[in-house]
DODRENSE-492287 format. One record per residue (C-alpha): residue number from 1; z, y, x; residue in three letters. Coordinates in Angstrom, 1 decimal. Each point is the difference from the previous one (the first is absolute). Layout:
residues N
<seti nr="NUM" w="Z" v="Y" u="X" rest="ALA"/>
...
This chain:
residues 301
<seti nr="1" w="139.7" v="-53.3" u="-0.7" rest="MET"/>
<seti nr="2" w="-2.3" v="-2.5" u="1.7" rest="LYS"/>
<seti nr="3" w="-3.0" v="1.3" u="1.9" rest="SER"/>
<seti nr="4" w="-3.6" v="-0.7" u="-1.1" rest="THR"/>
<seti nr="5" w="-0.4" v="-2.3" u="3.0" rest="ALA"/>
<seti nr="6" w="2.9" v="-2.0" u="-1.2" rest="ALA"/>
<seti nr="7" w="-1.5" v="-0.4" u="-3.5" rest="VAL"/>
<seti nr="8" w="-3.5" v="-0.9" u="1.2" rest="PHE"/>
<seti nr="9" w="-0.8" v="-2.3" u="2.9" rest="SER"/>
<seti nr="10" w="-2.8" v="0.8" u="2.4" rest="SER"/>
<seti nr="11" w="-2.2" v="-2.6" u="-1.7" rest="GLY"/>
<seti nr="12" w="0.6" v="1.5" u="-3.4" rest="GLU"/>
<seti nr="13" w="-0.7" v="3.5" u="1.3" rest="MET"/>
<seti nr="14" w="-3.4" v="-1.2" u="1.3" rest="GLU"/>
<seti nr="15" w="-0.8" v="-1.6" u="-3.3" rest="LYS"/>
<seti nr="16" w="1.0" v="3.1" u="-1.9" rest="LEU"/>
<seti nr="17" w="-2.2" v="2.2" u="2.3" rest="PHE"/>
<seti nr="18" w="-3.0" v="-2.3" u="-0.5" rest="LEU"/>
<seti nr="19" w="0.5" v="0.1" u="-3.8" rest="CYS"/>
<seti nr="20" w="-0.1" v="3.8" u="0.1" rest="PHE"/>
<seti nr="21" w="-3.1" v="0.0" u="2.1" rest="VAL"/>
<seti nr="22" w="-1.7" v="-2.5" u="-2.5" rest="TYR"/>
<seti nr="23" w="0.9" v="2.2" u="-2.9" rest="LEU"/>
<seti nr="24" w="-1.2" v="3.1" u="1.7" rest="TYR"/>
<seti nr="25" w="-3.4" v="-1.6" u="0.8" rest="LYS"/>
<seti nr="26" w="-0.4" v="-1.2" u="-3.5" rest="ASN"/>
<seti nr="27" w="0.9" v="3.4" u="-1.5" rest="LEU"/>
<seti nr="28" w="-2.7" v="1.6" u="2.2" rest="LEU"/>
<seti nr="29" w="-2.5" v="-2.6" u="-1.1" rest="LEU"/>
<seti nr="30" w="0.9" v="0.6" u="-3.7" rest="ILE"/>
<seti nr="31" w="-0.4" v="3.7" u="0.6" rest="LEU"/>
<seti nr="32" w="-3.5" v="-0.4" u="1.6" rest="VAL"/>
<seti nr="33" w="-1.1" v="-2.2" u="-2.9" rest="TYR"/>
<seti nr="34" w="1.3" v="2.6" u="-2.5" rest="ALA"/>
<seti nr="35" w="-1.9" v="2.8" u="1.7" rest="ILE"/>
<seti nr="36" w="-3.2" v="-2.1" u="-0.1" rest="ILE"/>
<seti nr="37" w="0.3" v="-0.8" u="-3.7" rest="VAL"/>
<seti nr="38" w="0.8" v="3.6" u="-0.9" rest="ILE"/>
<seti nr="39" w="-2.9" v="1.3" u="2.1" rest="THR"/>
<seti nr="40" w="-2.5" v="-2.5" u="-1.7" rest="ILE"/>
<seti nr="41" w="1.5" v="0.9" u="-3.5" rest="TYR"/>
<seti nr="42" w="-0.5" v="3.7" u="0.5" rest="PHE"/>
<seti nr="43" w="-3.5" v="-0.5" u="1.6" rest="LYS"/>
<seti nr="44" w="-1.3" v="-2.1" u="-3.0" rest="VAL"/>
<seti nr="45" w="1.4" v="2.3" u="-2.6" rest="PHE"/>
<seti nr="46" w="-1.0" v="3.2" u="1.7" rest="CYS"/>
<seti nr="47" w="-3.6" v="-1.4" u="0.2" rest="GLU"/>
<seti nr="48" w="0.1" v="-0.9" u="-3.7" rest="MET"/>
<seti nr="49" w="1.4" v="3.4" u="-0.8" rest="GLY"/>
<seti nr="50" w="-2.8" v="1.7" u="2.0" rest="CYS"/>
<seti nr="51" w="-2.6" v="-2.2" u="-1.7" rest="ASP"/>
<seti nr="52" w="1.4" v="0.9" u="-3.4" rest="SER"/>
<seti nr="53" w="-0.3" v="3.7" u="0.7" rest="LYS"/>
<seti nr="54" w="-3.4" v="-0.5" u="1.5" rest="MET"/>
<seti nr="55" w="-1.5" v="-2.1" u="-2.7" rest="HIS"/>
<seti nr="56" w="2.0" v="0.4" u="-3.2" rest="GLY"/>
<seti nr="57" w="0.6" v="-2.7" u="-2.5" rest="LYS"/>
<seti nr="58" w="-1.5" v="-3.5" u="0.1" rest="LYS"/>
<seti nr="59" w="-3.7" v="-0.1" u="-1.0" rest="THR"/>
<seti nr="60" w="-1.7" v="-3.0" u="-1.7" rest="GLU"/>
<seti nr="61" w="-3.7" v="-0.8" u="0.8" rest="LEU"/>
<seti nr="62" w="-2.2" v="-0.9" u="-2.9" rest="ASP"/>
<seti nr="63" w="-1.2" v="-3.7" u="0.3" rest="SER"/>
<seti nr="64" w="-2.3" v="0.5" u="-3.0" rest="SER"/>
<seti nr="65" w="-2.3" v="2.3" u="1.8" rest="LEU"/>
<seti nr="66" w="-3.3" v="-1.3" u="1.6" rest="GLU"/>
<seti nr="67" w="1.0" v="1.3" u="3.4" rest="SER"/>
<seti nr="68" w="2.3" v="-2.3" u="2.0" rest="SER"/>
<seti nr="69" w="3.6" v="0.7" u="0.5" rest="LEU"/>
<seti nr="70" w="-0.4" v="0.6" u="3.7" rest="TYR"/>
<seti nr="71" w="-2.8" v="2.5" u="-0.7" rest="SER"/>
<seti nr="72" w="2.2" v="1.9" u="-2.5" rest="GLN"/>
<seti nr="73" w="2.8" v="0.0" u="2.6" rest="LEU"/>
<seti nr="74" w="-2.4" v="1.2" u="2.7" rest="LYS"/>
<seti nr="75" w="-1.1" v="2.9" u="-2.1" rest="ASN"/>
<seti nr="76" w="3.6" v="1.0" u="-0.9" rest="ILE"/>
<seti nr="77" w="1.0" v="0.0" u="3.7" rest="LEU"/>
<seti nr="78" w="-3.2" v="1.9" u="1.0" rest="LEU"/>
<seti nr="79" w="0.7" v="2.5" u="-2.7" rest="GLY"/>
<seti nr="80" w="3.4" v="0.7" u="1.6" rest="LYS"/>
<seti nr="81" w="-1.7" v="0.7" u="3.3" rest="ILE"/>
<seti nr="82" w="-2.8" v="2.1" u="-1.4" rest="LEU"/>
<seti nr="83" w="2.4" v="2.1" u="-2.1" rest="SER"/>
<seti nr="84" w="2.2" v="0.7" u="3.0" rest="GLY"/>
<seti nr="85" w="3.0" v="-1.8" u="-1.5" rest="GLU"/>
<seti nr="86" w="-0.2" v="-2.1" u="3.1" rest="TRP"/>
<seti nr="87" w="-0.8" v="2.1" u="3.0" rest="SER"/>
<seti nr="88" w="-1.7" v="-1.0" u="3.3" rest="ASN"/>
<seti nr="89" w="2.6" v="-1.8" u="2.1" rest="GLY"/>
<seti nr="90" w="2.3" v="-1.0" u="-3.0" rest="ASP"/>
<seti nr="91" w="1.5" v="-3.5" u="0.0" rest="LYS"/>
<seti nr="92" w="-0.8" v="-1.7" u="-3.3" rest="ILE"/>
<seti nr="93" w="2.2" v="-2.6" u="-1.7" rest="PRO"/>
<seti nr="94" w="0.0" v="-3.5" u="1.4" rest="ASN"/>
<seti nr="95" w="-1.7" v="-3.0" u="-1.8" rest="GLU"/>
<seti nr="96" w="3.2" v="-1.1" u="-1.8" rest="TYR"/>
<seti nr="97" w="0.6" v="3.5" u="-1.4" rest="GLU"/>
<seti nr="98" w="-3.7" v="0.3" u="-1.2" rest="LEU"/>
<seti nr="99" w="0.3" v="-3.4" u="-1.7" rest="CYS"/>
<seti nr="100" w="3.2" v="1.2" u="-1.7" rest="ARG"/>
<seti nr="101" w="-1.4" v="3.4" u="-1.0" rest="MET"/>
<seti nr="102" w="-3.3" v="-1.3" u="-1.5" rest="TYR"/>
<seti nr="103" w="1.1" v="-3.5" u="-1.1" rest="ASN"/>
<seti nr="104" w="-2.7" v="-1.8" u="2.0" rest="VAL"/>
<seti nr="105" w="-0.1" v="-2.8" u="2.5" rest="SER"/>
<seti nr="106" w="0.1" v="0.5" u="3.7" rest="ARG"/>
<seti nr="107" w="-3.6" v="-1.3" u="0.3" rest="ILE"/>
<seti nr="108" w="-1.1" v="2.8" u="-2.3" rest="THR"/>
<seti nr="109" w="1.9" v="2.6" u="2.1" rest="VAL"/>
<seti nr="110" w="-1.4" v="-1.4" u="3.3" rest="ARG"/>
<seti nr="111" w="-3.6" v="0.2" u="-1.4" rest="GLN"/>
<seti nr="112" w="0.4" v="3.6" u="-1.1" rest="ALA"/>
<seti nr="113" w="1.6" v="1.0" u="3.4" rest="LEU"/>
<seti nr="114" w="-2.7" v="-1.9" u="1.9" rest="ALA"/>
<seti nr="115" w="-2.8" v="1.9" u="-1.8" rest="GLU"/>
<seti nr="116" w="1.6" v="3.4" u="0.7" rest="LEU"/>
<seti nr="117" w="0.7" v="-1.0" u="3.6" rest="THR"/>
<seti nr="118" w="-3.7" v="-1.0" u="0.4" rest="LYS"/>
<seti nr="119" w="-1.1" v="3.4" u="-1.4" rest="LYS"/>
<seti nr="120" w="2.4" v="1.8" u="2.4" rest="GLY"/>
<seti nr="121" w="2.4" v="1.4" u="-2.5" rest="TYR"/>
<seti nr="122" w="2.9" v="-2.1" u="1.3" rest="LEU"/>
<seti nr="123" w="1.0" v="-1.3" u="3.4" rest="VAL"/>
<seti nr="124" w="2.5" v="-2.8" u="0.6" rest="ARG"/>
<seti nr="125" w="2.4" v="0.2" u="3.0" rest="ARG"/>
<seti nr="126" w="1.5" v="-3.2" u="1.1" rest="GLN"/>
<seti nr="127" w="3.8" v="-0.1" u="-0.6" rest="GLY"/>
<seti nr="128" w="-0.1" v="3.4" u="-1.6" rest="SER"/>
<seti nr="129" w="-1.9" v="0.0" u="-3.3" rest="GLY"/>
<seti nr="130" w="-3.1" v="1.4" u="-1.6" rest="THR"/>
<seti nr="131" w="-0.9" v="3.7" u="0.3" rest="TYR"/>
<seti nr="132" w="-2.5" v="2.4" u="-1.6" rest="VAL"/>
<seti nr="133" w="-2.9" v="0.8" u="2.3" rest="SER"/>
<seti nr="134" w="-2.8" v="2.2" u="-1.3" rest="ILE"/>
<seti nr="135" w="-3.2" v="-1.5" u="1.4" rest="PRO"/>
<seti nr="136" w="-2.0" v="1.6" u="2.7" rest="LYS"/>
<seti nr="137" w="-3.7" v="0.5" u="-0.8" rest="ILE"/>
<seti nr="138" w="-2.2" v="0.0" u="3.1" rest="GLU"/>
<seti nr="139" w="-3.4" v="1.7" u="0.0" rest="GLN"/>
<seti nr="140" w="-2.6" v="-0.7" u="2.7" rest="ASN"/>
<seti nr="141" w="-1.9" v="3.1" u="1.0" rest="LEU"/>
<seti nr="142" w="-3.0" v="-1.7" u="1.7" rest="THR"/>
<seti nr="143" w="-2.2" v="0.1" u="-3.2" rest="SER"/>
<seti nr="144" w="-0.5" v="1.9" u="-3.2" rest="PHE"/>
<seti nr="145" w="2.7" v="-0.7" u="-2.6" rest="TYR"/>
<seti nr="146" w="1.4" v="1.1" u="-3.4" rest="SER"/>
<seti nr="147" w="3.6" v="-0.3" u="-0.9" rest="PHE"/>
<seti nr="148" w="-0.9" v="-1.9" u="-3.2" rest="THR"/>
<seti nr="149" w="-2.0" v="-2.7" u="1.8" rest="GLU"/>
<seti nr="150" w="2.4" v="-0.4" u="2.8" rest="GLU"/>
<seti nr="151" w="3.0" v="-0.4" u="-2.3" rest="PHE"/>
<seti nr="152" w="-1.8" v="-2.7" u="-2.0" rest="ARG"/>
<seti nr="153" w="-0.9" v="-1.9" u="3.2" rest="LYS"/>
<seti nr="154" w="3.6" v="0.0" u="1.1" rest="LYS"/>
<seti nr="155" w="1.2" v="-1.4" u="-3.4" rest="GLY"/>
<seti nr="156" w="1.4" v="3.3" u="-1.4" rest="PHE"/>
<seti nr="157" w="-0.9" v="1.4" u="-3.5" rest="SER"/>
<seti nr="158" w="-1.5" v="3.5" u="0.5" rest="PRO"/>
<seti nr="159" w="0.1" v="2.8" u="-2.6" rest="SER"/>
<seti nr="160" w="-0.3" v="3.8" u="-0.1" rest="SER"/>
<seti nr="161" w="1.4" v="2.7" u="-2.1" rest="LYS"/>
<seti nr="162" w="-2.0" v="3.2" u="-0.4" rest="VAL"/>
<seti nr="163" w="2.3" v="3.0" u="0.3" rest="LEU"/>
<seti nr="164" w="-2.6" v="2.8" u="-0.1" rest="GLU"/>
<seti nr="165" w="-3.7" v="0.1" u="-0.7" rest="PHE"/>
<seti nr="166" w="-2.0" v="3.2" u="0.1" rest="HIS"/>
<seti nr="167" w="-3.6" v="1.3" u="0.3" rest="LEU"/>
<seti nr="168" w="0.4" v="3.1" u="2.1" rest="GLN"/>
<seti nr="169" w="-1.6" v="2.3" u="2.5" rest="ILE"/>
<seti nr="170" w="1.3" v="-1.1" u="3.3" rest="SER"/>
<seti nr="171" w="1.6" v="2.2" u="2.7" rest="LYS"/>
<seti nr="172" w="-2.3" v="0.8" u="2.9" rest="LYS"/>
<seti nr="173" w="1.9" v="-2.3" u="2.3" rest="GLU"/>
<seti nr="174" w="-0.5" v="-3.0" u="-2.3" rest="ILE"/>
<seti nr="175" w="-3.7" v="0.9" u="-0.5" rest="ALA"/>
<seti nr="176" w="-0.5" v="0.1" u="3.8" rest="ARG"/>
<seti nr="177" w="1.6" v="-3.4" u="0.4" rest="LYS"/>
<seti nr="178" w="-2.3" v="-1.4" u="-2.7" rest="LEU"/>
<seti nr="179" w="-3.0" v="1.8" u="1.5" rest="GLY"/>
<seti nr="180" w="-0.6" v="1.9" u="-3.2" rest="LEU"/>
<seti nr="181" w="-1.9" v="3.3" u="-0.2" rest="SER"/>
<seti nr="182" w="1.5" v="3.3" u="-1.0" rest="GLU"/>
<seti nr="183" w="-1.9" v="-0.1" u="-3.3" rest="GLU"/>
<seti nr="184" w="0.9" v="-3.7" u="-0.8" rest="ASN"/>
<seti nr="185" w="3.7" v="-0.3" u="0.4" rest="ARG"/>
<seti nr="186" w="0.8" v="-1.9" u="-3.2" rest="GLU"/>
<seti nr="187" w="2.2" v="-3.1" u="0.6" rest="VAL"/>
<seti nr="188" w="2.2" v="-2.4" u="-1.9" rest="TYR"/>
<seti nr="189" w="3.6" v="0.1" u="1.1" rest="TYR"/>
<seti nr="190" w="1.9" v="-3.2" u="-0.5" rest="ILE"/>
<seti nr="191" w="3.7" v="-0.6" u="0.8" rest="LYS"/>
<seti nr="192" w="1.0" v="-3.6" u="-0.2" rest="ARG"/>
<seti nr="193" w="3.2" v="-2.1" u="0.7" rest="LEU"/>
<seti nr="194" w="-1.0" v="-3.4" u="1.4" rest="ARG"/>
<seti nr="195" w="2.1" v="-3.1" u="-0.6" rest="PHE"/>
<seti nr="196" w="0.2" v="-3.5" u="1.4" rest="ALA"/>
<seti nr="197" w="1.9" v="-2.4" u="-2.3" rest="ASP"/>
<seti nr="198" w="1.4" v="3.1" u="-1.8" rest="ASN"/>
<seti nr="199" w="1.4" v="1.4" u="3.2" rest="ILE"/>
<seti nr="200" w="-1.2" v="3.6" u="0.7" rest="PRO"/>
<seti nr="201" w="-1.8" v="-0.2" u="3.3" rest="VAL"/>
<seti nr="202" w="-2.2" v="3.1" u="0.4" rest="ALA"/>
<seti nr="203" w="-0.5" v="3.5" u="-1.6" rest="LEU"/>
<seti nr="204" w="-3.6" v="1.2" u="0.4" rest="GLU"/>
<seti nr="205" w="-1.9" v="3.3" u="-0.7" rest="SER"/>
<seti nr="206" w="-3.7" v="-0.7" u="-0.2" rest="THR"/>
<seti nr="207" w="-3.0" v="2.4" u="-0.2" rest="TYR"/>
<seti nr="208" w="-3.5" v="-1.3" u="-0.8" rest="ILE"/>
<seti nr="209" w="-3.2" v="2.1" u="-0.6" rest="PRO"/>
<seti nr="210" w="-0.6" v="0.5" u="-3.7" rest="ALA"/>
<seti nr="211" w="-3.8" v="0.1" u="0.6" rest="ALA"/>
<seti nr="212" w="0.0" v="-3.7" u="1.0" rest="LEU"/>
<seti nr="213" w="2.3" v="-1.2" u="-2.8" rest="PHE"/>
<seti nr="214" w="-0.9" v="1.7" u="-3.3" rest="HIS"/>
<seti nr="215" w="2.3" v="-0.6" u="-3.0" rest="ASP"/>
<seti nr="216" w="2.6" v="-1.9" u="2.0" rest="LEU"/>
<seti nr="217" w="2.8" v="-0.9" u="-2.5" rest="LYS"/>
<seti nr="218" w="3.7" v="-0.1" u="0.7" rest="GLU"/>
<seti nr="219" w="0.4" v="-3.2" u="-2.1" rest="GLU"/>
<seti nr="220" w="-2.4" v="-1.8" u="2.3" rest="ASP"/>
<seti nr="221" w="2.3" v="0.6" u="2.9" rest="LEU"/>
<seti nr="222" w="2.9" v="-1.5" u="-1.8" rest="GLU"/>
<seti nr="223" w="-1.7" v="-3.4" u="-0.3" rest="THR"/>
<seti nr="224" w="-2.4" v="-0.1" u="3.0" rest="LYS"/>
<seti nr="225" w="0.1" v="0.7" u="3.7" rest="PRO"/>
<seti nr="226" w="-1.8" v="3.2" u="1.0" rest="LEU"/>
<seti nr="227" w="-2.4" v="-1.8" u="2.3" rest="TYR"/>
<seti nr="228" w="-1.0" v="-2.5" u="-2.7" rest="ASP"/>
<seti nr="229" w="-0.8" v="3.0" u="-2.3" rest="ILE"/>
<seti nr="230" w="-2.1" v="1.6" u="2.7" rest="MET"/>
<seti nr="231" w="-1.9" v="-3.2" u="0.6" rest="ARG"/>
<seti nr="232" w="-0.4" v="-1.3" u="-3.5" rest="GLU"/>
<seti nr="233" w="-0.4" v="3.2" u="-2.1" rest="GLN"/>
<seti nr="234" w="-1.7" v="2.3" u="2.5" rest="TYR"/>
<seti nr="235" w="-1.7" v="-2.3" u="2.5" rest="GLY"/>
<seti nr="236" w="1.8" v="1.7" u="2.8" rest="VAL"/>
<seti nr="237" w="1.3" v="-2.5" u="2.6" rest="VAL"/>
<seti nr="238" w="2.7" v="1.1" u="2.5" rest="PRO"/>
<seti nr="239" w="-1.2" v="-1.4" u="3.2" rest="SER"/>
<seti nr="240" w="2.0" v="1.6" u="2.8" rest="THR"/>
<seti nr="241" w="3.3" v="2.0" u="0.3" rest="ALA"/>
<seti nr="242" w="1.9" v="2.0" u="2.5" rest="GLU"/>
<seti nr="243" w="3.8" v="0.1" u="-0.1" rest="GLU"/>
<seti nr="244" w="2.7" v="2.0" u="1.8" rest="SER"/>
<seti nr="245" w="3.6" v="-1.2" u="-0.1" rest="ILE"/>
<seti nr="246" w="3.2" v="1.9" u="1.0" rest="CYS"/>
<seti nr="247" w="3.7" v="-0.1" u="-0.8" rest="ALA"/>
<seti nr="248" w="1.5" v="2.7" u="-2.3" rest="VAL"/>
<seti nr="249" w="3.3" v="0.6" u="-1.8" rest="ASN"/>
<seti nr="250" w="-0.4" v="-0.3" u="-3.8" rest="LEU"/>
<seti nr="251" w="0.6" v="3.0" u="-2.2" rest="GLY"/>
<seti nr="252" w="2.3" v="-0.1" u="-3.1" rest="GLU"/>
<seti nr="253" w="-2.7" v="-0.3" u="-2.6" rest="LYS"/>
<seti nr="254" w="-1.9" v="-2.7" u="1.8" rest="GLU"/>
<seti nr="255" w="3.2" v="-2.0" u="0.7" rest="SER"/>
<seti nr="256" w="0.7" v="-0.2" u="-3.8" rest="ILE"/>
<seti nr="257" w="-3.4" v="-1.5" u="-0.6" rest="TYR"/>
<seti nr="258" w="0.4" v="-2.6" u="2.8" rest="LEU"/>
<seti nr="259" w="3.6" v="-0.8" u="-0.8" rest="GLY"/>
<seti nr="260" w="1.4" v="0.8" u="3.5" rest="VAL"/>
<seti nr="261" w="2.3" v="2.7" u="1.4" rest="ASN"/>
<seti nr="262" w="-1.1" v="3.5" u="0.7" rest="LYS"/>
<seti nr="263" w="-0.9" v="0.4" u="3.7" rest="GLY"/>
<seti nr="264" w="-0.7" v="-3.6" u="0.7" rest="VAL"/>
<seti nr="265" w="-2.8" v="-0.7" u="2.5" rest="ALA"/>
<seti nr="266" w="-3.3" v="-1.2" u="-1.6" rest="VAL"/>
<seti nr="267" w="-3.6" v="-0.4" u="1.1" rest="PHE"/>
<seti nr="268" w="-2.3" v="2.9" u="-0.9" rest="GLN"/>
<seti nr="269" w="-3.5" v="-1.4" u="-0.3" rest="VAL"/>
<seti nr="270" w="-3.1" v="2.2" u="-0.1" rest="GLU"/>
<seti nr="271" w="-3.3" v="-1.8" u="-1.0" rest="ARG"/>
<seti nr="272" w="-3.6" v="1.0" u="-0.1" rest="PHE"/>
<seti nr="273" w="-2.3" v="-2.6" u="-1.7" rest="ALA"/>
<seti nr="274" w="-3.8" v="0.0" u="0.3" rest="TYR"/>
<seti nr="275" w="-3.1" v="-1.3" u="-1.6" rest="ASN"/>
<seti nr="276" w="-2.3" v="0.0" u="2.9" rest="LEU"/>
<seti nr="277" w="0.3" v="3.6" u="1.3" rest="ASP"/>
<seti nr="278" w="1.4" v="1.5" u="-3.2" rest="THR"/>
<seti nr="279" w="3.7" v="0.5" u="-0.4" rest="CYS"/>
<seti nr="280" w="1.0" v="-1.3" u="-3.4" rest="ILE"/>
<seti nr="281" w="3.8" v="0.2" u="0.2" rest="GLU"/>
<seti nr="282" w="2.7" v="1.9" u="1.8" rest="TYR"/>
<seti nr="283" w="3.6" v="-1.3" u="-0.5" rest="THR"/>
<seti nr="284" w="3.3" v="1.1" u="1.4" rest="ILE"/>
<seti nr="285" w="2.9" v="-2.4" u="-0.8" rest="GLY"/>
<seti nr="286" w="3.5" v="-1.0" u="0.9" rest="PHE"/>
<seti nr="287" w="0.7" v="-3.7" u="0.6" rest="VAL"/>
<seti nr="288" w="3.4" v="-1.5" u="0.2" rest="ARG"/>
<seti nr="289" w="0.8" v="-1.2" u="3.6" rest="SER"/>
<seti nr="290" w="2.9" v="-2.2" u="-1.1" rest="ASP"/>
<seti nr="291" w="-2.4" v="-2.5" u="-1.8" rest="ILE"/>
<seti nr="292" w="-3.4" v="0.8" u="1.6" rest="PHE"/>
<seti nr="293" w="-1.3" v="-0.2" u="3.5" rest="ARG"/>
<seti nr="294" w="-3.4" v="0.4" u="1.6" rest="PHE"/>
<seti nr="295" w="-1.4" v="-2.5" u="2.5" rest="HIS"/>
<seti nr="296" w="-2.7" v="0.5" u="2.6" rest="VAL"/>
<seti nr="297" w="-1.3" v="-2.7" u="2.4" rest="LYS"/>
<seti nr="298" w="-1.3" v="1.4" u="3.3" rest="LEU"/>
<seti nr="299" w="-2.5" v="-1.8" u="2.2" rest="ASP"/>
<seti nr="300" w="-0.7" v="0.9" u="3.6" rest="ARG"/>
<seti nr="301" w="-3.7" v="1.1" u="0.2" rest="SER"/>
């Protein structure tokens, strides 16, 4: 039997070796390409699968309505945020997916996203995507304010829901805070849930002297801010206020109203409002710290 060296010359052996090296390199290259293609395939289809679970079947917008398509789409997406379907920090579908889901153009999608981004409900991260971001509401503490007026100034739609409304004899502690005499402790107790763009922001318990606001009606509070009622119906103008703010952990009942977890840290705000030297309101409330912050500017005297 002839040896391998006898069958192949040194030149042929070198060519054979180079051929194996070439094939090996190409196989590695093919393997890398295959891994990339498989990775992209699974990434795209996983995202589509997540989107399908997150949003359900394809939804058609109604072009016959007076509102524009982008306005309809904006309200649909905002509804997902306000309902909690999309939570703070969630990544939303990309523009292509939104176009496919709602059968609209990319221009329509971009307009809707731009509006929500401007309002602070979405934030865009370069190279990453678009994420839900519940907007922060900042309150300046250097002057008298009301939640309703401040929300409107900042472009939010304010509203309130009256949870309790009673005419009652106050406890001695509440009477003392309001400066009421022992014989004249009758007050209106009002418990309200305050909203900004349908997001629950604050839960307030308010006490006001019944002697100053005869025949106050619960239905008035459903449609008008309390300070407007005081001013327009009773001629009582809130002129000054004192507030104390501290951090507390929210109880179970309050957390349900505000749509947050039990024990989460919130602001506890205690307010005394005055007409000249007369205390006309005492309020103790809980304000969500995740979407609200207080601001004070300090000057050196």
